[in-house]
C-alpha positions in Angstrom: 17.8 9.6 2.4 17.0 12.1 -0.5 17.7 15.6 0.3 14.8 17.9 -0.2 17.0 21.0 -0.3 19.1 19.5 -3.3 16.1 18.7 -5.6 16.9 18.0 -9.3 15.5 21.3 -10.9 13.9 19.3 -13.6 11.4 17.5 -11.3 7.7 18.5 -11.7 6.1 20.1 -8.6 4.6 17.6 -6.1 5.6 15.3 -3.3 8.0 12.8 -5.2 11.4 14.0 -6.3 14.9 13.0 -7.3 17.7 14.8 -5.6 21.1 15.5 -7.6 23.1 12.5 -6.1 21.4 10.1 -8.6 23.8 7.6 -9.9 21.9 6.9 -13.1 21.4 3.2 -12.2 18.1 3.2 -14.2 16.1 1.2 -11.5 13.4 3.9 -10.9 12.8 4.2 -14.7 12.5 0.5 -15.0 10.1 0.2 -12.0 8.1 3.3 -12.8 8.6 4.6 -16.1 5.6 6.7 -16.1 6.9 8.9 -13.4 10.7 8.9 -13.7 12.7 9.7 -16.7 16.4 10.6 -17.5 18.2 13.9 -18.1 20.6 12.9 -20.9 22.6 16.0 -20.4 23.4 15.6 -16.6 22.9 11.8 -16.6 20.4 11.4 -13.8 16.9 10.7 -13.1 14.1 13.1 -12.6 10.2 13.1 -11.6 8.5 14.0 -14.9 5.0 13.1 -13.8 3.6 12.6 -10.3 1.7 9.7 -9.3 -2.1 10.2 -8.6 -3.7 7.0 -8.0 -3.2 4.4 -5.4 -1.7 1.9 -7.8 0.6 4.8 -9.1 1.7 5.8 -5.8 2.5 2.1 -5.1 5.0 2.0 -8.1 6.5 5.4 -7.0 7.0 3.8 -3.5 8.5 0.8 -4.9 11.0 2.9 -6.9 11.9 5.0 -3.8 12.5 2.0 -1.7 14.6 0.3 -4.3 16.8 3.3 -5.1 20.4 2.2 -4.2 21.5 5.8 -3.6 18.5 6.9 -1.8 17.9 9.6 -4.2 14.2 9.5 -4.4 12.2 11.5 -1.8 8.6 11.9 -0.8 7.7 15.2 0.9 4.0 13.9 1.3 
């Protein structure tokens, strides 16, 4: 489970976030590239845009559920 006390500082404000335990597998960026991107310096993903519509939220939730390191969180 993602740690909301260890959020990647590059995440945009909102309910979805990546914590700093990301293993850089690229899965979230493949599933929902409109919301997850890569920090090339640190080698991990972060949320660069929050999903707004129901369809966008489904994609973000799919990425959250697929994350092998459980790095994606939802504080909503």
